[in-house]
N, C-alpha and C positions, 0 to 999 in steps of 0.2 A: 363463678366465671374466672375470678382471679386464680383460684386453685388450678383450674383447667389450663389457663394460660401459662402458669408456672410449670405444669407438667410438660407442656409443649416446648417451652424454653429450655427445660432441663434436657430435652432430647437432642438439642443441637449445640449449645455452648459447651457442654461437658465440664471439664475442669478448667477451661480457659484457653487451651491450645487451639481448638477448632474455632472458637470465637475470635481469637487473635488473628487467625488466618483471614477472617472477613475484613480486617482492617485494610488489607491490601486492595481489594476491589473497591472499597469505599474511597481510599485515597486516589486511586486511578480514576474513579468515577468523578471525583471533584475536579481533577484536572481536565477531564473530558467535558464536564459541564461548562468550564470557562471557555474552552476552545470552541464549543458549539453555541455559545451564547449569541443572541442576535445583535448585541451592542456591547460596548465596553462598560463594565460595571463601575459604579461610583466607589471611590476609595473609602469614603467614610462608611458606606453601607457594608463593604467587604470587611473592614476592620471591626465594625460592631457585631456582625454575624460570627466572626472568628472568636471574638471575646466572649460572646454569649455562649457559644458552643463549649469553650474551655471552662467557663464558670459552671455551666450545667453539668459537664462531665465530672468536675471536681466536687460538686454538691451531691451527686448521687453515686459516688464511687463505692460507697459501702452498701448500696441497695442492690440486692441480687437481681431484681426484676428489671431495673433500668440501667444498670451499670454498663453492660456491653452496647446496647443501643446508643447510649450517650457517647461512648468512645467511637462508635462507628460514625456518628454525626460529626464528631470532632475530626476524625480522619478525613471525611468528605470535605470539611471546611479547610483543613490544612492543604489538601490537594488542590482545591480551588485557588487558595492564596498563593501557593507555590507556583502554579502555572501563571497566575497574574503577575507575580514578581519577575519570573523568567521572561515573560513577554515584554515587560518594561525594560529589562536589561538587554534584551536582544536587538534593540533598535540600532540600525546602521544606515548610512547614506543610501539613497535609492534614486535612480534616474527619474526625472519628473515627466519627461515627454520624449516622443520618438525623435530621432535625428541621426544624421550621418556625421562622422567625425573621426578623430584619431583615438584609438584605444591602445593602451599599453599596460603592462603588468608582468608578473612572474607566473609562469606556467605551473599550476598546481596539479593538473591532470589533463590528459588528452586521450580521447577514445580511439579505439582501433577499427572504427567503422570503415567499410570499403570505399566510401567517397564522402567528401565534405564532413569529416568527423567534427564533433564538438570539442572545444578546448575550454577549460576553466582556468581563469586567472585569479590570483590573489594580489592584494595591495594594488589594485588596478586604478587607472584614471582615464576619464573620457573627456577629450578636448573638442569643443564645438563653439565656433564663433568667438574664439578668444577666451571662453570660460571653461574652467576645468572642474570636473566633478570627481571627487575621490570616492572610490567604491571598495568595499571590503572584498567582494568577489564579483566576477562578471563571467558570463558564459557566451561564447561566440562560436558559430559554425564556420569552419574554415573553407576557403576556396581550394581548388586543386593546387598542388605544389608540394615542396618539401615540408615535412612536419618538424616542429621543434621538439626538444626534449624537456622532460620534467625538470624544473628549476631554472630554465632559461628566462631571461627578461626579454620580452618581445614587444613589438608594436605593429599595428595593422589598421588600415582604414576599414571602418565597419559601420553598418546601420544598426543602431542599438535602440532598445525600447525598454520601458519598465517591465517587470515580470507581469505576464498577462493574467487577466482575470479568468474565471471559469468559462468554458464554452457555452454553458447553459445554466440557468438557475438550479442550484443544488448539485452541480457538477464538481469535479475534483478542484480543490482550491489550491492552485499552484502558488498563489501569492503568499499564503500562510507558510508553506514550506520554505519559499525563498526568503521570507522575513526572518525565520529562525536560523536559516543557514547563512545569513548574511549576503545573499545573492541580490545585488542591486540593479542588474541590467542583463538582458539577453539580446542576441542579435545574430547577424551574419556578416562575414567579411566581404568586402567589395574590391579588395586589392591584395597584392602579395604580402606575405608576412615577412618581417625583418627581425633578426635576432640582434639585439643591442649588446647583450652580454651573456655568455654561457654561464650556467649555474649548476649546482649539485642537487638542490632540492632536499626534501626530507627523506630519511632512510626508508620508511615504509613506502612512500610514493615511488621512490626509485626502484625498490625491490618489486613492487607491484608491476611497474612498467617493464622491467627486465623479464620477469616471469611471464607476463602476458606476451611479450615479443618472442620469447623462447617457444611458447606454445604455437604461435603462428609460423615460426621458422621450422619447427619440427613437423608440421603438417601443411606443407605448401600447397598441395592439391586438394585439400579438404577444408576450405574456409568455414563451411557450415558447422562441422564438428569442432574445429578450433574455436569458433565463437562460443559454443556451449561450454567447452573446457575453460575458456577464459572467464566465463560467467561463474563457473563453479569454483575456480581457484582464486581469482582476484576481484570478482564482482563486476567486471566490465561486460555488460550485456549488449553493447553496441553491435557486436558481430553476429548476434543470433538472428537468423532469418525469420521474417514474419510468419511464413508458412509453418516453420518448426515451432515457433512460439504458440501459434493457434492450435496445432496438433497436441502439444503438451498441455495446454490449458483445457482443451476439450476432453482429453482423456484423464484428467485429474492428476497429471504428473508435473504441473507447472511448479510445484513446490521444490522439485529437484533442481530448478534453475536458480532459486534463491538460496544464498548461503545462510542456512538456518540451523536450528538445533540438530537436525539430522546430520549434517555434514560436520559441524564443529564437535558434536558429541561423538561421532565416529572417530574423528582425529584424536580427541582427548582419550577416548577409550583405547584406541590402538596404541597410543604412546604409553599409557599406563600399563597395558598388558605386556608390551615388548620390554619396557624397562624392568618390570617386576620379574619377567622370565629371565632376563639377562642377569639380574642380581641373584636369582635362584640357582644359577649354574654352579657346578662344584668347584668354586674357587674360594669359599669361605666368607665372602662378603655378607651373605645373608645371615650369618651368625653374629656379625659385628654391627650390622646396620638394620634399621627397621625398613625392610624392602618396600612394603606397601606405602610407607610415608614418603620415601625418596621418590617412588614412582608417581605419587600424587603431586609432588612439587614439580617434577619434570612435565607432567601432563598439564599443569596450570600454565607453565611457561610456553609449552607448545601451543596450547589453545590461545594464549594471548598473542603469539606471533601470527597465527592463522587469522585471528580477529583483525589485527592491524593490516595484514596483507589483503584481506577481503573487503576492506572499506568500512567495516563496522556498521552494517545495516541493523535495524532494530531486532530482527529475529536472531542475528548473530550475537547481539548484545545480550539478549535474553538467555541464549544458550551459554554464553561465557559466564554470566553471573551464576547460572545453575551449576556449571562445571566447577567454578571456584567454590561455591557453597558445598558441593558434594565432596570435593577433595579436601576442603577444610574440615568437614565432618570426619573424614578418614584420618586426618592429622590429629584431631582432638579426640578421636574414638567416641564420638557422639553422633550417631546416625539419627536423622529425623525423617519425618514424612516427606515424600516427594512433592506433595502439594505445598508444603511449607517452602520448598525451594522455588517452585513456580511463583508463589505469591510474592515473595520478597524480591525475586528477579523482576517482577513487574514494577515494584516500587523503585528499584534502582534505575531501571530504564526510564521511568517517568521522571525521576529526579534529574537524570541527565538530559533527556529530550522530551519535555512534556507535550510538545506538539504532535508527537507520533501516536499518541493514544487514540486519536480519532482517525488514523490512517489504516488502510487495509493490512499493511504488513504487520503492525503490532497486534491488531485484533485477531487476524487469522492465526498468527504464530502462537499467541497465548491461549486462544480458544482450543486449538488442536492439542497443545501441551496439557492444558487443564483437563480436557476431556479424557485423554489417554491415561494420565496419572491418576485421576479420580477413579476411573473404571478399573484400573489394575490394582489400586489399593483395595477397592471393594472385593475384587476377585481374590486377592491375597488373604483377606479375612475369611472368605468362604473356603479357601483351600485349607487354611489352618483348622477349620472346624470339620473338614471332610474326613471320612474314615480311610480313604485310599487316594493316592495321587491321580490327577487327571490323565486320561488315556493310558491307564496302567495295562490294559489288555493288548496294546500294540507291540509290546516287547522291545526288540532292538530298534524298531522304527519310531519309538516314542519321541526321541529328540527331533526327528524330521517333522512329525505331526505337530509337535509343540511349536516349532519354528513357523510352519505354514499357518497354523491357526493363530499364532501371535501376530504375524504380518496382516492376515485377513482381519483379525479383531482390531488391531491398531488402525488399519486403513478405514474400516467401517466406522469406528468411533471418531476418528479425525474428520471423516466426510460428514458425519452427522453434526459434529461440533462446528464445522466451518461452512457447510453448504448455505445456510441462510445468510451468512456474512458475505460469501462469494456472490450470491444473488443480489444482495444489497449494494455491494461495491462495484461489481463487474457485470451485473445483470445476466450472469450465466453460471451454471454449475454442472459438473459432469455427472452422468447417470451411472456409468460403469467404471468409476474411479477405483473401486476395490479390485476389479479384475486386472486393471492396468498396474496397480501397485503390487499385486501378487506376482506378476511377471517381472516387473522392473526393479523392485526393491532388492532381491538377491544379487542382481547384477551390480547395483549401486553399492551394496554393502561389501561384497566379496571381490569385486573387480575394480570398479571406478575409483572409489575413495582410497583403498589401499594403494592403487597405482598413483593417485594424486599425491598421497603422503610420501611415497617413495620418490616421485619426481621432485618434490620440494626439497627432499634431503640430498638428492644428487645434483640439483641445479647449480650450486656453487662450484661443482667440479666439471660441469659441462656434459654430464651423462644423463640429462633428464629426457632425452629423446626416446629412449627405450621404454620406460614406463608410460610415456605419453602415447606411444603406439597402442599399448594395451588399454589405456584409458579411452582412446578413440574408438577402439573396437567395442568396448562396453557402451559408449554413448550411441554408436550406431544401432546396437541391439535395443537400447531404450527408445530411440527414435522410431524404430520399426514397430515396437509395441504401441507407442503413442499414435502412430498413423493408423494402425490396424484397429485400435479401440475407437479412435475418433471417427472412423468411417462407418461405425455401426449405426444404423438408423435409430433416431431417437436418443442418441448418446449425450445430448446437451439439453438442459432445461434452461429456457430463457424467460425473463420477466422484465418489464419496463422499470426504470429507476423510480424509487420511492423516496419519501421523506426520511429523516434520520431516526424517528422513534422506533421502527422495527429493530434497528441495530441495538439501541439502548435496551429495549425490552428483552431481546434474545440474550444479550450479554449478562443482564441482571439475572435472568432465569438460570443461565449456565453457572454463574457464580454461586447462586443459591443451592443448586443441585450438587455442585462440587464441594462446597465448603461445609455444608451441614450434613448431619447424619440422621438416620431414622426415617420414618414415613413422611415427616414434615418436609424433607428435602424435595419430594416430588411436587410440592407446590410451585417450584421453579418452572415446571412444565407449562404453567399458565403464561409465563413470559415468552417461552418458545412458541407456543401455539398462537399467541397474539402477534408475534413477529411474522410467522408464516402467513397468518391472515392478512396482515398489512401488506406483505409482499404480493400476495395473490390478488388483492383488491387494487393495487397500484394502477393508475391509468396514465399513459403517456400524453404529452401535449399534442394538440393537433397541428400547431405551427411553431416553427423555431426560426429565429433570426439571429445571425451572428453579431457580436458587438462591433465589429469593424464595418458592418453594412455591406459586405461583399457577397453574402450568401443567405438564402432563405430556404426553408424546407417545409413540406406538407406531408403529414402521415395519413395515408389512405390505404385501406385493405392490406395492411401489413407491409406496405412498400413506402419507402421514404423518397418522395419526389423532391429533387433539389433544383434550385434556379439555375445552377451552372455545375456541370460535372467536371470542370477544369479548375475551379477555385475551391479553396478551403478544404483540401483533402483531409486534414487533421480533424476539422470540425465535422465533416461528413462521417468519418469513422466513429467519432465520439457520439454523434447523434444516433447513428445506427445502433450502437450498443445500448445507449440509454433508453431508446424507444423500443428495443427488442424487435426492430424491423428485420424482415427476411432478406431485403435487397434494397439497393440504391438505384434510382433511375432519374434521368433528366425530366424536368417538369413538362417539357414539350412532348414527352412520350406518354403523357397521361391520356391523351386522346380526347377528341371532342365528345362531350356528353358522358365519358366514362369517369366513374368515381367522383362525380360532381364537377368535372371540368366543363366550363362553358366556352372559353376562348383562350388560346395560348399561341403567341407568336414571339418574334424577336423583341417586341416592345414590352412584353409582360404577359401575365396570365390572370384570368378572371375565373374564380371558382365559386361554386355553390356548396358550402360546407354546412350540412345540417340546417339548411334554411337561411343561412347568413351568407351574404356575398362578400368575398375576400378578393381584393385586387393586389397583385404583386407587380409593381411597376419597375421595369428594367431600364426604361429610357424616358427622358423628359417629354418626348413627343406624345406619349400615350397618357400623360398624367391627367390631363383635363377630362378625357373620357372615363378614366378609371374612377376619379373622385365623384363623378355624378351618379354612378350606379352602385358603388361599393358601400358596405357597412364598415369594413376595415380596409385601410389602404396601407400597404407596406412599400415604401419607396427606397429602392436600392440604388440611389444616385443622389447627386448633390442638389438637384433642383427642389424648390419648395413650392407649396401651394400659394396661390395669390388670390386676392379678393375678386379678381376678374373671373375666376373659375367658379362655375355653378355647381358647387359640391353639395352632397347630401347633408342635411342639417345635423344629423347625429353621427357624422363620420368620425370614426376612430382612426388615428394616424400613428404609424411607427416610421419615423424617418431618421436621417442622419443625426439630427439634434438629440432626439430622445435616446438613440443608441449611444451617442458620445457621453451623455449624462448618466445613463442607467445601465450600460452594457447590454449583453445579449438578452433577448426577450423570448419567453415561452408563452404561447397563447392556447388556452383551452376553451372550447365552446360548450357552455353549460346553460341550459334553460333559455336558449335562443339569445344568449348574451356572451360577450367575450370576457374571460377571466385572464388577465395579463399578469405575469410574474417576471421580474427582472433579476439579473445577476446582482445588481446593487441591493435590491430588497433582500435577496437570499443571503448575501455575504454580510450585509450590515456595516455600520461604521466602526470597523475594528482597526487595531493598530497596523495590521498588515495589509488592509485593503486600500484601494485608491478612492474610496467613496466618502472620506471624512469631510472634504470641503463641500 
């Protein structure tokens, strides 16, 4: 048995290079394990586990069978400890409770939204009742009126609150992101904004704002296209229309909106090609200078400028690290495996921002890059062993065929590598994404991105308007493709939200397939199949209640019935996506006797859900009647039950007190009983959550 295991192990570690690549997903997995933990780990236990991993790795370093597994365990422990340490160091002041007061600070960024844009302040302070709370960062939605400039010191009267918790158990944890970003409060202005002192701001922030404003100025009658161009160039997505966003997402082209490896790689590649061609002109420089190395240095500088102007999102960070590694390999004349670049790019991004490893941006970006690089490495090995090149019979059309098949293959691989993650994070994935990418990618590669690069070069001289017109034409073509594909029946697969284990299983399986070689690599398919099974078996909750007690919803017959169609629009849309509901409807439209409805009026609704009576009380006047006949009472008002009310003996209650203590509730009816899960239970007592007290 030991001999058989040794033969299997010899198939994937090789001489150490492939085994070393596995250190990267282990390190990232350790950071993800800390971020997803249900509670803060004890420092002593963390230190003991790290020490034990290091001792074990040192003890077996000469043993061929156990050496690499020990190193992988040590990498996992190091990732966990690194995320733990960064979380401890990221602590910053945060507003403790809601309130109105005076907010002041320096403008770090302001969106270009059509109305009530959001403004982010740094070195902010919030004054209320004579008490001042210093905040590292604060975000406020402005009222109508003149907008400040980046770098101005401003003040405004605003209603501010701590960063909100998730809208439902297991939903997007905005508090975690706010904690690591130093965001201590969010809110909205209730008065005019005053500029106390004009400022200059940072160079990148100023250039981002100027380039964004130049885009809107060059396209005054086309704000929808200008919003997408601003998203592509400076990362400001506030001007993207929701309808366009939905079409791009449904067609599998949403990745074109994110400044990712595609865009930054195109920019770096174009700079490298242009500089090298210029140095190769007949002026003698190519004979005195290493043209390819000079072009590599210029490409690194250009990619760094684009990274700073774009806002440095996680996909752009990954792409920049890969660009730097690739150009450094050119500088040192030591080319490596593309998978090696992907692996260590993941390590660098995790070192810089460990909290992003559990977010969709990081996971989708690296999954797509890993799948494409691993597939093309395997294809390259096969081509080297082939007797004749691919598509040799097409003659002069061979480059065209290679390009089309390359795009189709990359799109198909990226879709397969990201579809389960898209289903897990966004509860939907495109069916015909390959078709959309086949039509849109040439436009992006040969028109939009070259025009964007030219616009950036001409912007300091005021001539950016001409390439922006060409860029706008390309964006309109891409939007037309997105709308056409999105309208195809059955173009989107939807599933309800699931727990986190399918994501972990799929990523582990993908890493196994990509990093290892030989037949043993296909054992990673077990993780992918388990993830798909988990997503397919996910069941949405029957009832959802918002943490502020203003909204409740019941899922029946694929329709989400809400207690009010005028409140909580953000929660409504989030719940619709997480439950995979086909529509949102007011609860009063459920009808008498339809889908379990027994009674519904302006005082509330009484429903029979799978044999259990649920009362949703909207007014105190109906509270007494509701509590007598219900098995579960949801009170969306401040009134409380009293001893004088003749309530059912086993009545379960969700009211303002339980919502204030535990956040939003999700209720599932199982075996004639209620299974309740809260946001507090899902998030746990973490450093970034508000549930520690």
